[in-house]
C-alpha positions, 0 to 999 in steps of 0.5 A: 120565805121572805118578801122584798122591797124594791127601788120604787119604794117611796119611803112612806113608812106605812109598811114598817108600822104594820109589820107584826114581826118587825122585819122591816128596816130603813135601808140606805135607799129605801126600806128593806125586809130582813129575810130572817125575820119575815114570816110573810104574815103566814098564820097571822093574816090572810095577806102580808100586811106590808103589801096590803098597806103599800101605796106603790104598785110593784114596790113589794115582791113576793118570795117568787119575785112577782109583785104583791101589788101588780100594775093596775091593782091599786089604780084600777087602770089596766097597764095597757090603758095607763099610757093612753090615759096619761097621754090624754091627761098631758094633752089637756 
């Protein structure tokens, strides 16, 4: 059982400070979660604390490989609407 931080991590340090098991470490390119230490906050919190505070959609993957914060979950903009919204903004 372990979560994973992927390349879209922006190295904001938020997750490292809230991890109750000290499973998050600074890797060469971005933060990493040490699988041997990660408990996914099971039994301590309703949700993994790193995912709850992460400001980047898709940066943390659950154990099954799905994003903890999928596209649109933080911005409130559905993925199918995002490209259209960005085009509108850039056209201004």
